[in-house]
N, CA, C, O and the ligand as a Tripos MOL2 file, in Angstrom:
@<TRIPOS>MOLECULE
protein
  293   291    74     0     0
PROTEIN
NO_CHARGES

@<TRIPOS>ATOM
      1 N          43.0950  -22.0840   -3.8390 N.3       1 MET1
      2 CA         41.9570  -22.4290   -2.9960 C.3       1 MET1
      3 C          42.4210  -22.7280   -1.5710 C.2       1 MET1
      4 O          43.4170  -23.4220   -1.3640 O.2       1 MET1
      5 N          41.6890  -22.1970   -0.5930 N.am      2 ARG2
      6 CA         42.0750  -22.3460    0.8070 C.3       2 ARG2
      7 C          41.0100  -23.1030    1.5920 C.2       2 ARG2
      8 O          39.8490  -23.1590    1.1870 O.2       2 ARG2
      9 N          41.4110  -23.6760    2.7030 N.am      3 CYS3
     10 CA         40.5020  -24.3980    3.5850 C.3       3 CYS3
     11 C          39.4130  -23.4580    4.1120 C.2       3 CYS3
     12 O          39.6950  -22.3420    4.5490 O.2       3 CYS3
     13 N          38.1560  -23.9360    4.0610 N.am      4 ARG4
     14 CA         37.0800  -23.0570    4.5270 C.3       4 ARG4
     15 C          36.9700  -23.0510    6.0540 C.2       4 ARG4
     16 O          36.2550  -22.2250    6.6220 O.2       4 ARG4
     17 N          37.6680  -23.9580    6.7080 N.am      5 VAL5
     18 CA         37.6380  -24.0070    8.1720 C.3       5 VAL5
     19 C          38.7310  -23.1300    8.7780 C.2       5 VAL5
     20 O          38.4560  -22.2930    9.6370 O.2       5 VAL5
     21 N          39.9660  -23.3220    8.3290 N.am      6 CYS6
     22 CA         41.0890  -22.6200    8.9740 C.3       6 CYS6
     23 C          41.9140  -21.7910    8.0070 C.2       6 CYS6
     24 O          42.9200  -21.2070    8.4110 O.2       6 CYS6
     25 N          41.5240  -21.7220    6.7510 N.am      7 SER7
     26 CA         42.2560  -20.9790    5.7200 C.3       7 SER7
     27 C          43.6440  -21.5450    5.4350 C.2       7 SER7
     28 O          44.4890  -20.8670    4.8500 O.2       7 SER7
     29 N          43.8720  -22.7770    5.8450 N.am      8 GLY8
     30 CA         45.1580  -23.4200    5.5560 C.3       8 GLY8
     31 C          45.2520  -23.8030    4.0880 C.2       8 GLY8
     32 O          44.2720  -23.7310    3.3460 O.2       8 GLY8
     33 N          46.4450  -24.2090    3.6850 N.am      9 LEU9
     34 CA         46.6500  -24.6210    2.2940 C.3       9 LEU9
     35 C          46.0470  -25.9930    2.0340 C.2       9 LEU9
     36 O          46.1360  -26.8900    2.8740 O.2       9 LEU9
     37 N          45.4390  -26.1500    0.8760 N.am     10 LEU10
     38 CA         44.8650  -27.4340    0.4960 C.3      10 LEU10
     39 C          45.8220  -28.1680   -0.4340 C.2      10 LEU10
     40 O          46.4560  -27.5700   -1.3040 O.2      10 LEU10
     41 N          45.9060  -29.4600   -0.2310 N.am     11 GLU11
     42 CA         46.7730  -30.2870   -1.0510 C.3      11 GLU11
     43 C          45.9400  -31.3770   -1.7140 C.2      11 GLU11
     44 O          45.0530  -31.9570   -1.0890 O.2      11 GLU11
     45 N          46.2320  -31.6540   -2.9960 N.am     12 LYS12
     46 CA         45.5010  -32.7130   -3.6920 C.3      12 LYS12
     47 C          45.9440  -34.0800   -3.2010 C.2      12 LYS12
     48 O          47.1380  -34.3610   -3.0960 O.2      12 LYS12
     49 N          44.9820  -34.9140   -2.9070 N.am     13 ARG13
     50 CA         45.2930  -36.2660   -2.4480 C.3      13 ARG13
     51 C          44.2970  -37.2450   -3.0520 C.2      13 ARG13
     52 O          43.2120  -36.8640   -3.4920 O.2      13 ARG13
     53 N          44.6870  -38.5070   -3.0620 N.am     14 ILE14
     54 CA         43.7620  -39.5690   -3.4510 C.3      14 ILE14
     55 C          43.4330  -40.3530   -2.1920 C.2      14 ILE14
     56 O          44.3320  -40.8010   -1.4790 O.2      14 ILE14
     57 N          42.1410  -40.5200   -1.9200 N.am     15 THR15
     58 CA         41.7740  -41.2140   -0.6900 C.3      15 THR15
     59 C          40.4680  -41.9920   -0.8790 C.2      15 THR15
     60 O          39.8610  -41.9580   -1.9490 O.2      15 THR15
     61 N          40.0560  -42.6810    0.1620 N.am     16 ASP16
     62 CA         38.7710  -43.3900    0.1630 C.3      16 ASP16
     63 C          37.8470  -42.6660    1.1210 C.2      16 ASP16
     64 O          38.2370  -42.3560    2.2460 O.2      16 ASP16
     65 N          36.6110  -42.3900    0.6830 N.am     17 LEU17
     66 CA         35.6880  -41.6850    1.5580 C.3      17 LEU17
     67 C          34.3470  -42.4030    1.6320 C.2      17 LEU17
     68 O          33.8430  -42.8860    0.6190 O.2      17 LEU17
     69 N          33.7620  -42.4750    2.8430 N.am     18 PRO18
     70 CA         32.4380  -43.0720    2.9970 C.3      18 PRO18
     71 C          31.3420  -42.0180    2.7980 C.2      18 PRO18
     72 O          31.4760  -40.8760    3.2360 O.2      18 PRO18
     73 N          30.2710  -42.4190    2.1380 N.am     19 PHE19
     74 CA         29.1030  -41.5400    1.9590 C.3      19 PHE19
     75 C          27.8840  -42.2650    2.4900 C.2      19 PHE19
     76 O          27.6770  -43.4410    2.1890 O.2      19 PHE19
     77 N          27.0810  -41.5780    3.2700 N.am     20 LYS20
     78 CA         25.8670  -42.1800    3.8010 C.3      20 LYS20
     79 C          24.7410  -41.9850    2.7900 C.2      20 LYS20
     80 O          24.5610  -40.9040    2.2290 O.2      20 LYS20
     81 N          23.9970  -43.0530    2.5770 N.am     21 LEU21
     82 CA         22.9300  -43.0230    1.5900 C.3      21 LEU21
     83 C          21.6540  -43.4810    2.2800 C.2      21 LEU21
     84 O          21.5540  -44.6380    2.6870 O.2      21 LEU21
     85 N          20.6940  -42.6060    2.4130 N.am     22 GLY22
     86 CA         19.4810  -42.9950    3.1260 C.3      22 GLY22
     87 C          19.7920  -43.2900    4.5840 C.2      22 GLY22
     88 O          20.7720  -42.7710    5.1170 O.2      22 GLY22
     89 N          18.9740  -44.1170    5.2450 N.am     23 ASP23
     90 CA         19.1480  -44.3690    6.6690 C.3      23 ASP23
     91 C          20.1440  -45.4770    6.9790 C.2      23 ASP23
     92 O          20.7920  -45.4610    8.0260 O.2      23 ASP23
     93 N          20.2660  -46.4380    6.0710 N.am     24 THR24
     94 CA         21.0200  -47.6340    6.4360 C.3      24 THR24
     95 C          22.1910  -47.9560    5.5230 C.2      24 THR24
     96 O          22.9990  -48.8270    5.8470 O.2      24 THR24
     97 N          22.3000  -47.2860    4.4120 N.am     25 SER25
     98 CA         23.3440  -47.6530    3.4620 C.3      25 SER25
     99 C          24.5580  -46.7540    3.5660 C.2      25 SER25
    100 O          24.4500  -45.5400    3.7400 O.2      25 SER25
    101 N          25.7130  -47.3820    3.4550 N.am     26 ILE26
    102 CA         26.9570  -46.6260    3.3980 C.3      26 ILE26
    103 C          27.7010  -47.0470    2.1390 C.2      26 ILE26
    104 O          27.8710  -48.2350    1.8660 O.2      26 ILE26
    105 N          28.1300  -46.0730    1.3960 N.am     27 VAL27
    106 CA         28.8900  -46.3440    0.1780 C.3      27 VAL27
    107 C          30.3010  -45.8230    0.3820 C.2      27 VAL27
    108 O          30.4990  -44.6640    0.7460 O.2      27 VAL27
    109 N          31.2710  -46.6770    0.1460 N.am     28 ILE28
    110 CA         32.6630  -46.2370    0.2280 C.3      28 ILE28
    111 C          33.1780  -46.0440   -1.1920 C.2      28 ILE28
    112 O          33.1530  -46.9650   -2.0080 O.2      28 ILE28
    113 N          33.6390  -44.8480   -1.4660 N.am     29 VAL29
    114 CA         34.1990  -44.5760   -2.7860 C.3      29 VAL29
    115 C          35.7130  -44.5620   -2.6660 C.2      29 VAL29
    116 O          36.2830  -43.7520   -1.9340 O.2      29 VAL29
    117 N          36.3570  -45.4640   -3.3910 N.am     30 LYS30
    118 CA         37.8090  -45.5980   -3.3180 C.3      30 LYS30
    119 C          38.4830  -44.8310   -4.4480 C.2      30 LYS30
    120 O          37.9200  -44.6510   -5.5280 O.2      30 LYS30
    121 N          39.6980  -44.3880   -4.1710 N.am     31 GLY31
    122 CA         40.4910  -43.7110   -5.1870 C.3      31 GLY31
    123 C          39.9400  -42.3580   -5.5680 C.2      31 GLY31
    124 O          40.0190  -41.9420   -6.7240 O.2      31 GLY31
    125 N          39.3790  -41.6720   -4.5850 N.am     32 LEU32
    126 CA         38.7280  -40.3900   -4.8330 C.3      32 LEU32
    127 C          39.7370  -39.2370   -4.7310 C.2      32 LEU32
    128 O          40.4600  -39.1380   -3.7400 O.2      32 LEU32
    129 N          39.7910  -38.3670   -5.7470 N.am     33 PRO33
    130 CA         40.6750  -37.2090   -5.6360 C.3      33 PRO33
    131 C          40.0340  -36.1280   -4.7780 C.2      33 PRO33
    132 O          38.9500  -35.6400   -5.0990 O.2      33 PRO33
    133 N          40.6870  -35.7570   -3.7080 N.am     34 VAL34
    134 CA         40.1440  -34.7390   -2.8010 C.3      34 VAL34
    135 C          41.1850  -33.6490   -2.5810 C.2      34 VAL34
    136 O          42.3490  -33.7940   -2.9550 O.2      34 VAL34
    137 N          40.7440  -32.5590   -1.9700 N.am     35 LEU35
    138 CA         41.6610  -31.5290   -1.4980 C.3      35 LEU35
    139 C          41.6830  -31.6340    0.0160 C.2      35 LEU35
    140 O          40.6440  -31.5210    0.6670 O.2      35 LEU35
    141 N          42.8610  -31.8490    0.5760 N.am     36 GLU36
    142 CA         42.9490  -31.9890    2.0260 C.3      36 GLU36
    143 C          43.7620  -30.8440    2.6170 C.2      36 GLU36
    144 O          44.8200  -30.4800    2.1040 O.2      36 GLU36
    145 N          43.2430  -30.2880    3.7050 N.am     37 CYS37
    146 CA         43.9250  -29.1840    4.3770 C.3      37 CYS37
    147 C          45.1660  -29.7050    5.0930 C.2      37 CYS37
    148 O          45.1100  -30.7040    5.8090 O.2      37 CYS37
    149 N          46.2880  -29.0140    4.8890 N.am     38 LEU38
    150 CA         47.5370  -29.4340    5.5220 C.3      38 LEU38
    151 C          47.5160  -29.1700    7.0200 C.2      38 LEU38
    152 O          48.2580  -29.8030    7.7710 O.2      38 LEU38
    153 N          46.6770  -28.2460    7.4600 N.am     39 GLN39
    154 CA         46.6420  -27.8930    8.8840 C.3      39 GLN39
    155 C          45.6240  -28.6970    9.6840 C.2      39 GLN39
    156 O          45.9620  -29.2840   10.7110 O.2      39 GLN39
    157 N          44.3620  -28.7250    9.2100 N.am     40 CYS40
    158 CA         43.3240  -29.3470   10.0440 C.3      40 CYS40
    159 C          42.7890  -30.6470    9.4500 C.2      40 CYS40
    160 O          41.9390  -31.3020   10.0540 O.2      40 CYS40
    161 N          43.2840  -31.0230    8.2670 N.am     41 HIS41
    162 CA         42.9160  -32.2810    7.6150 C.3      41 HIS41
    163 C          41.4500  -32.3780    7.2260 C.2      41 HIS41
    164 O          40.9290  -33.4710    7.0060 O.2      41 HIS41
    165 N          40.7920  -31.2380    7.1440 N.am     42 GLU42
    166 CA         39.4660  -31.1720    6.5660 C.3      42 GLU42
    167 C          39.6020  -31.5400    5.0790 C.2      42 GLU42
    168 O          40.5410  -31.1020    4.4130 O.2      42 GLU42
    169 N          38.6580  -32.3480    4.5630 N.am     43 THR43
    170 CA         38.7340  -32.6490    3.1360 C.3      43 THR43
    171 C          37.6020  -31.9560    2.3900 C.2      43 THR43
    172 O          36.4800  -31.8450    2.8830 O.2      43 THR43
    173 N          37.9250  -31.5010    1.2060 N.am     44 GLU44
    174 CA         36.9230  -30.8900    0.3400 C.3      44 GLU44
    175 C          36.9470  -31.5840   -1.0050 C.2      44 GLU44
    176 O          37.9780  -32.0860   -1.4510 O.2      44 GLU44
    177 N          35.7760  -31.6020   -1.6440 N.am     45 LEU45
    178 CA         35.6980  -32.1670   -2.9890 C.3      45 LEU45
    179 C          35.5440  -31.0330   -3.9890 C.2      45 LEU45
    180 O          34.7860  -30.0900   -3.7650 O.2      45 LEU45
    181 N          36.2670  -31.1370   -5.0850 N.am     46 GLU46
    182 CA         36.0650  -30.1760   -6.1630 C.3      46 GLU46
    183 C          34.6870  -30.4190   -6.7630 C.2      46 GLU46
    184 O          34.1580  -31.5290   -6.7130 O.2      46 GLU46
    185 N          34.1230  -29.3740   -7.3250 N.am     47 HIS47
    186 CA         32.7560  -29.4750   -7.8370 C.3      47 HIS47
    187 C          32.5950  -30.6020   -8.8630 C.2      47 HIS47
    188 O          31.6290  -31.3620   -8.8030 O.2      47 HIS47
    189 N          33.5270  -30.7070   -9.7920 N.am     48 THR48
    190 CA         33.4240  -31.7360  -10.8360 C.3      48 THR48
    191 C          33.4620  -33.1390  -10.2380 C.2      48 THR48
    192 O          32.7920  -34.0520  -10.7210 O.2      48 THR48
    193 N          34.2610  -33.2970   -9.1720 N.am     49 VAL49
    194 CA         34.3530  -34.5910   -8.5000 C.3      49 VAL49
    195 C          33.0400  -34.9080   -7.7970 C.2      49 VAL49
    196 O          32.5410  -36.0310   -7.8530 O.2      49 VAL49
    197 N          32.4950  -33.8970   -7.1370 N.am     50 MET50
    198 CA         31.2300  -34.0580   -6.4120 C.3      50 MET50
    199 C          30.1010  -34.4900   -7.3570 C.2      50 MET50
    200 O          29.3090  -35.3730   -7.0290 O.2      50 MET50
    201 N          30.0400  -33.8590   -8.5230 N.am     51 VAL51
    202 CA         28.9970  -34.1910   -9.4970 C.3      51 VAL51
    203 C          29.1100  -35.6590   -9.9060 C.2      51 VAL51
    204 O          28.1110  -36.3690  -10.0170 O.2      51 VAL51
    205 N          30.3480  -36.0940  -10.1240 N.am     52 ARG52
    206 CA         30.5910  -37.4770  -10.5190 C.3      52 ARG52
    207 C          30.2190  -38.4550   -9.4040 C.2      52 ARG52
    208 O          29.6510  -39.5170   -9.6550 O.2      52 ARG52
    209 N          30.5510  -38.0750   -8.1750 N.am     53 VAL53
    210 CA         30.2170  -38.9130   -7.0210 C.3      53 VAL53
    211 C          28.7030  -39.0450   -6.8890 C.2      53 VAL53
    212 O          28.1870  -40.1300   -6.6200 O.2      53 VAL53
    213 N          28.0000  -37.9380   -7.0790 N.am     54 GLU54
    214 CA         26.5380  -37.9790   -6.9880 C.3      54 GLU54
    215 C          25.9420  -38.9310   -8.0100 C.2      54 GLU54
    216 O          24.9780  -39.6420   -7.7260 O.2      54 GLU54
    217 N          26.5280  -38.9380   -9.2100 N.am     55 LYS55
    218 CA         26.0590  -39.8670  -10.2510 C.3      55 LYS55
    219 C          26.3310  -41.3150   -9.8570 C.2      55 LYS55
    220 O          25.4910  -42.1940  -10.0490 O.2      55 LYS55
    221 N          27.5200  -41.5460   -9.3020 N.am     56 LEU56
    222 CA         27.8770  -42.8880   -8.8350 C.3      56 LEU56
    223 C          26.9070  -43.3560   -7.7590 C.2      56 LEU56
    224 O          26.4210  -44.4860   -7.7890 O.2      56 LEU56
    225 N          26.6330  -42.4620   -6.8030 N.am     57 LEU57
    226 CA         25.7520  -42.8180   -5.6900 C.3      57 LEU57
    227 C          24.3350  -43.1020   -6.1740 C.2      57 LEU57
    228 O          23.6390  -43.9560   -5.6240 O.2      57 LEU57
    229 N          23.9190  -42.3800   -7.2030 N.am     58 ALA58
    230 CA         22.5740  -42.5600   -7.7380 C.3      58 ALA58
    231 C          22.4010  -43.9360   -8.3760 C.2      58 ALA58
    232 O          21.2810  -44.4330   -8.4980 O.2      58 ALA58
    233 N          23.5090  -44.5480   -8.7800 N.am     59 SER59
    234 CA         23.4270  -45.8430   -9.4600 C.3      59 SER59
    235 C          23.5060  -47.0170   -8.4860 C.2      59 SER59
    236 O          23.4030  -48.1770   -8.8860 O.2      59 SER59
    237 N          23.6920  -46.6980   -7.1900 N.am     60 VAL60
    238 CA         23.8620  -47.7490   -6.1910 C.3      60 VAL60
    239 C          22.5160  -48.3370   -5.7720 C.2      60 VAL60
    240 O          21.5170  -47.6260   -5.6600 O.2      60 VAL60
    241 N          22.5120  -49.6400   -5.5430 N.am     61 ASP61
    242 CA         21.3440  -50.3220   -5.0300 C.3      61 ASP61
    243 C          21.2050  -50.0010   -3.5430 C.2      61 ASP61
    244 O          22.0260  -50.4310   -2.7330 O.2      61 ASP61
    245 N          20.1660  -49.2480   -3.1860 N.am     62 GLN62
    246 CA         20.0430  -48.7790   -1.8050 C.3      62 GLN62
    247 C          19.6250  -49.8580   -0.8290 C.2      62 GLN62
    248 O          19.5420  -49.6080    0.3730 O.2      62 GLN62
    249 N          19.3620  -51.0510   -1.3280 N.am     63 ALA63
    250 CA         19.0330  -52.1410   -0.4230 C.3      63 ALA63
    251 C          20.2940  -52.7160    0.2160 C.2      63 ALA63
    252 O          20.2270  -53.3960    1.2400 O.2      63 ALA63
    253 N          21.4360  -52.4390   -0.3920 N.am     64 ALA64
    254 CA         22.6940  -52.9420    0.1560 C.3      64 ALA64
    255 C          23.1220  -52.0830    1.3360 C.2      64 ALA64
    256 O          23.0450  -50.8550    1.2800 O.2      64 ALA64
    257 N          23.5760  -52.7380    2.4130 N.am     65 GLU65
    258 CA         24.0090  -51.9660    3.5880 C.3      65 GLU65
    259 C          25.3520  -51.3080    3.3710 C.2      65 GLU65
    260 O          25.6110  -50.2010    3.8430 O.2      65 GLU65
    261 N          26.2020  -52.0150    2.6440 N.am     66 LEU66
    262 CA         27.5340  -51.4880    2.3980 C.3      66 LEU66
    263 C          27.9370  -51.7930    0.9580 C.2      66 LEU66
    264 O          27.8680  -52.9310    0.4950 O.2      66 LEU66
    265 N          28.3500  -50.7580    0.2860 N.am     67 GLU67
    266 CA         28.7420  -50.9250   -1.1130 C.3      67 GLU67
    267 C          30.0900  -50.2290   -1.2830 C.2      67 GLU67
    268 O          30.3070  -49.1380   -0.7550 O.2      67 GLU67
    269 N          30.9780  -50.8600   -2.0150 N.am     68 VAL68
    270 CA         32.2820  -50.2480   -2.2630 C.3      68 VAL68
    271 C          32.4100  -49.9730   -3.7600 C.2      68 VAL68
    272 O          32.2930  -50.8790   -4.5860 O.2      68 VAL68
    273 N          32.6470  -48.7300   -4.0840 N.am     69 LEU69
    274 CA         32.7820  -48.3400   -5.4910 C.3      69 LEU69
    275 C          34.1780  -47.7790   -5.7290 C.2      69 LEU69
    276 O          34.8450  -47.3200   -4.8010 O.2      69 LEU69
    277 N          34.6010  -47.8220   -6.9650 N.am     70 ARG70
    278 CA         35.8710  -47.2000   -7.3130 C.3      70 ARG70
    279 C          35.6010  -45.9840   -8.1770 C.2      70 ARG70
    280 O          34.8640  -46.0470   -9.1600 O.2      70 ARG70
    281 N          36.2120  -44.8790   -7.7900 N.am     71 TYR71
    282 CA         36.0680  -43.6620   -8.5750 C.3      71 TYR71
    283 C          37.0130  -43.7790   -9.7550 C.2      71 TYR71
    284 O          38.2280  -43.8720   -9.5780 O.2      71 TYR71
    285 N          36.4590  -43.7750  -10.9560 N.am     72 ALA72
    286 CA         37.3100  -43.8670  -12.1430 C.3      72 ALA72
    287 C          37.3550  -42.5010  -12.8080 C.2      72 ALA72
    288 O          36.3190  -41.9590  -13.1940 O.2      72 ALA72
    289 N          38.5300  -41.9540  -12.9400 N.am     73 ALA73
    290 CA         38.6720  -40.5890  -13.4800 C.3      73 ALA73
    291 C          38.2650  -40.5140  -14.9440 C.2      73 ALA73
    292 O          38.3250  -39.4420  -15.5470 O.2      73 ALA73
    293 ZN         41.9440  -26.3730    7.5040 Zn       74 ZN74
@<TRIPOS>BOND
     1     1     2 1
     2     2     3 1
     3     3     4 2
     4     3     5 am
     5     5     6 1
     6     6     7 1
     7     7     8 2
     8     7     9 am
     9     9    10 1
    10    10    11 1
    11    11    12 2
    12    11    13 am
    13    13    14 1
    14    14    15 1
    15    15    16 2
    16    15    17 am
    17    17    18 1
    18    18    19 1
    19    19    20 2
    20    19    21 am
    21    21    22 1
    22    22    23 1
    23    23    24 2
    24    23    25 am
    25    25    26 1
    26    26    27 1
    27    27    28 2
    28    27    29 am
    29    29    30 1
    30    30    31 1
    31    31    32 2
    32    31    33 am
    33    33    34 1
    34    34    35 1
    35    35    36 2
    36    35    37 am
    37    37    38 1
    38    38    39 1
    39    39    40 2
    40    39    41 am
    41    41    42 1
    42    42    43 1
    43    43    44 2
    44    43    45 am
    45    45    46 1
    46    46    47 1
    47    47    48 2
    48    47    49 am
    49    49    50 1
    50    50    51 1
    51    51    52 2
    52    51    53 am
    53    53    54 1
    54    54    55 1
    55    55    56 2
    56    55    57 am
    57    57    58 1
    58    58    59 1
    59    59    60 2
    60    59    61 am
    61    61    62 1
    62    62    63 1
    63    63    64 2
    64    63    65 am
    65    65    66 1
    66    66    67 1
    67    67    68 2
    68    67    69 am
    69    69    70 1
    70    70    71 1
    71    71    72 2
    72    71    73 am
    73    73    74 1
    74    74    75 1
    75    75    76 2
    76    75    77 am
    77    77    78 1
    78    78    79 1
    79    79    80 2
    80    79    81 am
    81    81    82 1
    82    82    83 1
    83    83    84 2
    84    83    85 am
    85    85    86 1
    86    86    87 1
    87    87    88 2
    88    87    89 am
    89    89    90 1
    90    90    91 1
    91    91    92 2
    92    91    93 am
    93    93    94 1
    94    94    95 1
    95    95    96 2
    96    95    97 am
    97    97    98 1
    98    98    99 1
    99    99   100 2
   100    99   101 am
   101   101   102 1
   102   102   103 1
   103   103   104 2
   104   103   105 am
   105   105   106 1
   106   106   107 1
   107   107   108 2
   108   107   109 am
   109   109   110 1
   110   110   111 1
   111   111   112 2
   112   111   113 am
   113   113   114 1
   114   114   115 1
   115   115   116 2
   116   115   117 am
   117   117   118 1
   118   118   119 1
   119   119   120 2
   120   119   121 am
   121   121   122 1
   122   122   123 1
   123   123   124 2
   124   123   125 am
   125   125   126 1
   126   126   127 1
   127   127   128 2
   128   127   129 am
   129   129   130 1
   130   130   131 1
   131   131   132 2
   132   131   133 am
   133   133   134 1
   134   134   135 1
   135   135   136 2
   136   135   137 am
   137   137   138 1
   138   138   139 1
   139   139   140 2
   140   139   141 am
   141   141   142 1
   142   142   143 1
   143   143   144 2
   144   143   145 am
   145   145   146 1
   146   146   147 1
   147   147   148 2
   148   147   149 am
   149   149   150 1
   150   150   151 1
   151   151   152 2
   152   151   153 am
   153   153   154 1
   154   154   155 1
   155   155   156 2
   156   155   157 am
   157   157   158 1
   158   158   159 1
   159   159   160 2
   160   159   161 am
   161   161   162 1
   162   162   163 1
   163   163   164 2
   164   163   165 am
   165   165   166 1
   166   166   167 1
   167   167   168 2
   168   167   169 am
   169   169   170 1
   170   170   171 1
   171   171   172 2
   172   171   173 am
   173   173   174 1
   174   174   175 1
   175   175   176 2
   176   175   177 am
   177   177   178 1
   178   178   179 1
   179   179   180 2
   180   179   181 am
   181   181   182 1
   182   182   183 1
   183   183   184 2
   184   183   185 am
   185   185   186 1
   186   186   187 1
   187   187   188 2
   188   187   189 am
   189   189   190 1
   190   190   191 1
   191   191   192 2
   192   191   193 am
   193   193   194 1
   194   194   195 1
   195   195   196 2
   196   195   197 am
   197   197   198 1
   198   198   199 1
   199   199   200 2
   200   199   201 am
   201   201   202 1
   202   202   203 1
   203   203   204 2
   204   203   205 am
   205   205   206 1
   206   206   207 1
   207   207   208 2
   208   207   209 am
   209   209   210 1
   210   210   211 1
   211   211   212 2
   212   211   213 am
   213   213   214 1
   214   214   215 1
   215   215   216 2
   216   215   217 am
   217   217   218 1
   218   218   219 1
   219   219   220 2
   220   219   221 am
   221   221   222 1
   222   222   223 1
   223   223   224 2
   224   223   225 am
   225   225   226 1
   226   226   227 1
   227   227   228 2
   228   227   229 am
   229   229   230 1
   230   230   231 1
   231   231   232 2
   232   231   233 am
   233   233   234 1
   234   234   235 1
   235   235   236 2
   236   235   237 am
   237   237   238 1
   238   238   239 1
   239   239   240 2
   240   239   241 am
   241   241   242 1
   242   242   243 1
   243   243   244 2
   244   243   245 am
   245   245   246 1
   246   246   247 1
   247   247   248 2
   248   247   249 am
   249   249   250 1
   250   250   251 1
   251   251   252 2
   252   251   253 am
   253   253   254 1
   254   254   255 1
   255   255   256 2
   256   255   257 am
   257   257   258 1
   258   258   259 1
   259   259   260 2
   260   259   261 am
   261   261   262 1
   262   262   263 1
   263   263   264 2
   264   263   265 am
   265   265   266 1
   266   266   267 1
   267   267   268 2
   268   267   269 am
   269   269   270 1
   270   270   271 1
   271   271   272 2
   272   271   273 am
   273   273   274 1
   274   274   275 1
   275   275   276 2
   276   275   277 am
   277   277   278 1
   278   278   279 1
   279   279   280 2
   280   279   281 am
   281   281   282 1
   282   282   283 1
   283   283   284 2
   284   283   285 am
   285   285   286 1
   286   286   287 1
   287   287   288 2
   288   287   289 am
   289   289   290 1
   290   290   291 1
   291   291   292 2
@<TRIPOS>SUBSTRUCTURE
     1 MET1         2 RESIDUE 1 A MET
     2 ARG2         6 RESIDUE 1 A ARG
     3 CYS3        10 RESIDUE 1 A CYS
     4 ARG4        14 RESIDUE 1 A ARG
     5 VAL5        18 RESIDUE 1 A VAL
     6 CYS6        22 RESIDUE 1 A CYS
     7 SER7        26 RESIDUE 1 A SER
     8 GLY8        30 RESIDUE 1 A GLY
     9 LEU9        34 RESIDUE 1 A LEU
    10 LEU10       38 RESIDUE 1 A LEU
    11 GLU11       42 RESIDUE 1 A GLU
    12 LYS12       46 RESIDUE 1 A LYS
    13 ARG13       50 RESIDUE 1 A ARG
    14 ILE14       54 RESIDUE 1 A ILE
    15 THR15       58 RESIDUE 1 A THR
    16 ASP16       62 RESIDUE 1 A ASP
    17 LEU17       66 RESIDUE 1 A LEU
    18 PRO18       70 RESIDUE 1 A PRO
    19 PHE19       74 RESIDUE 1 A PHE
    20 LYS20       78 RESIDUE 1 A LYS
    21 LEU21       82 RESIDUE 1 A LEU
    22 GLY22       86 RESIDUE 1 A GLY
    23 ASP23       90 RESIDUE 1 A ASP
    24 THR24       94 RESIDUE 1 A THR
    25 SER25       98 RESIDUE 1 A SER
    26 ILE26      102 RESIDUE 1 A ILE
    27 VAL27      106 RESIDUE 1 A VAL
    28 ILE28      110 RESIDUE 1 A ILE
    29 VAL29      114 RESIDUE 1 A VAL
    30 LYS30      118 RESIDUE 1 A LYS
    31 GLY31      122 RESIDUE 1 A GLY
    32 LEU32      126 RESIDUE 1 A LEU
    33 PRO33      130 RESIDUE 1 A PRO
    34 VAL34      134 RESIDUE 1 A VAL
    35 LEU35      138 RESIDUE 1 A LEU
    36 GLU36      142 RESIDUE 1 A GLU
    37 CYS37      146 RESIDUE 1 A CYS
    38 LEU38      150 RESIDUE 1 A LEU
    39 GLN39      154 RESIDUE 1 A GLN
    40 CYS40      158 RESIDUE 1 A CYS
    41 HIS41      162 RESIDUE 1 A HIS
    42 GLU42      166 RESIDUE 1 A GLU
    43 THR43      170 RESIDUE 1 A THR
    44 GLU44      174 RESIDUE 1 A GLU
    45 LEU45      178 RESIDUE 1 A LEU
    46 GLU46      182 RESIDUE 1 A GLU
    47 HIS47      186 RESIDUE 1 A HIS
    48 THR48      190 RESIDUE 1 A THR
    49 VAL49      194 RESIDUE 1 A VAL
    50 MET50      198 RESIDUE 1 A MET
    51 VAL51      202 RESIDUE 1 A VAL
    52 ARG52      206 RESIDUE 1 A ARG
    53 VAL53      210 RESIDUE 1 A VAL
    54 GLU54      214 RESIDUE 1 A GLU
    55 LYS55      218 RESIDUE 1 A LYS
    56 LEU56      222 RESIDUE 1 A LEU
    57 LEU57      226 RESIDUE 1 A LEU
    58 ALA58      230 RESIDUE 1 A ALA
    59 SER59      234 RESIDUE 1 A SER
    60 VAL60      238 RESIDUE 1 A VAL
    61 ASP61      242 RESIDUE 1 A ASP
    62 GLN62      246 RESIDUE 1 A GLN
    63 ALA63      250 RESIDUE 1 A ALA
    64 ALA64      254 RESIDUE 1 A ALA
    65 GLU65      258 RESIDUE 1 A GLU
    66 LEU66      262 RESIDUE 1 A LEU
    67 GLU67      266 RESIDUE 1 A GLU
    68 VAL68      270 RESIDUE 1 A VAL
    69 LEU69      274 RESIDUE 1 A LEU
    70 ARG70      278 RESIDUE 1 A ARG
    71 TYR71      282 RESIDUE 1 A TYR
    72 ALA72      286 RESIDUE 1 A ALA
    73 ALA73      290 RESIDUE 1 A ALA
    74 ZN74       293 GROUP 0 **** ****
């Protein structure tokens, strides 16, 4: 799999990523496995990871301005 921006090589990494939820909420997901481009540092999520993140985000209380979740494999 190659970077969709620059076609560089992607490397698997574990990182923390913020996701915006609605107008005011931000959810930070920690320990997230991503693919990061070695050249431009664009990050991509594998489909299975994305599906899991969407489920996590759906369970968040949207009244909270900031929520920190841990991605559990
Ligand atoms: Zn790239």
